[in-house]
C-alpha positions as CSV (number, residue, x, y, z in Angstrom):
1,X,39.6,188.6,69.8
2,X,40.4,184.9,70.2
3,X,41.1,183.0,67.0
4,X,39.8,179.6,68.1
5,X,37.7,177.5,65.7
6,X,34.4,176.8,67.4
7,X,33.2,173.2,67.1
8,X,29.5,172.2,66.8
9,X,30.2,169.0,68.7
10,X,31.2,170.8,71.9
11,X,28.3,172.2,74.0
12,X,30.4,175.0,75.6
13,X,31.0,176.5,72.1
14,X,27.2,177.0,71.5
15,X,25.1,179.7,73.2
16,X,21.5,180.8,72.8
17,X,21.2,183.5,70.1
18,X,24.2,182.2,68.0
19,X,23.8,181.8,64.3
20,X,24.4,178.2,63.3
21,X,23.8,175.7,60.5
22,X,22.1,172.5,61.5
23,X,21.2,169.2,59.8
24,X,17.7,168.0,60.6
25,X,17.0,164.3,61.1
26,X,15.2,163.9,57.8
27,X,18.0,165.6,55.9
28,X,20.9,163.6,57.4
29,X,21.3,161.5,54.2
30,X,21.3,164.5,51.8
31,X,23.3,166.7,54.2
32,X,21.0,169.7,53.6
33,X,21.7,172.4,56.1
34,X,19.3,174.8,57.7
35,X,20.5,178.2,59.0
36,X,19.1,179.9,62.0
37,X,19.5,181.2,65.5
38,X,19.7,179.0,68.6
39,X,16.6,179.2,70.8
40,X,17.4,176.2,73.1
41,X,20.2,173.7,73.5
42,X,18.7,170.2,73.8
43,X,21.8,168.0,74.3
44,X,22.7,167.7,78.0
45,X,26.2,166.1,77.6
46,X,29.3,168.2,77.2
47,X,30.0,166.9,73.7
48,X,28.4,164.7,71.0
49,X,30.1,163.0,68.1
50,X,27.4,164.0,65.5
51,X,26.9,167.5,66.8
52,X,25.0,169.2,69.7
53,X,21.2,169.1,69.2
54,X,19.5,172.5,69.3
55,X,16.2,174.1,68.6
56,X,16.2,177.1,66.3
57,X,14.0,180.2,66.8
58,X,11.8,178.8,64.0
59,X,11.2,175.6,66.0
60,X,13.3,173.4,63.8
61,X,15.5,170.8,65.6
62,X,18.8,169.4,64.5
63,X,22.4,168.9,65.2
64,X,24.9,171.8,64.8
65,X,27.3,171.3,61.8
66,X,28.7,174.9,61.6
67,X,28.8,177.9,63.9
68,X,28.5,181.1,61.9
69,X,28.8,183.7,64.7
């Protein structure tokens, strides 16, 4: 298995079904993280400085902070 640290700012590191932690827009100041599984990847660019925006299976939307898979 590869021992490469996956980065939530790079779109290629995120796939549908992965377990991630996101920060929602209204939690950006507090930094509160929400854990869930990726349903859709919303950011079109290859990378984003604040994290790739995704929608979780629960319908919550936020930027990926950590990849847990």
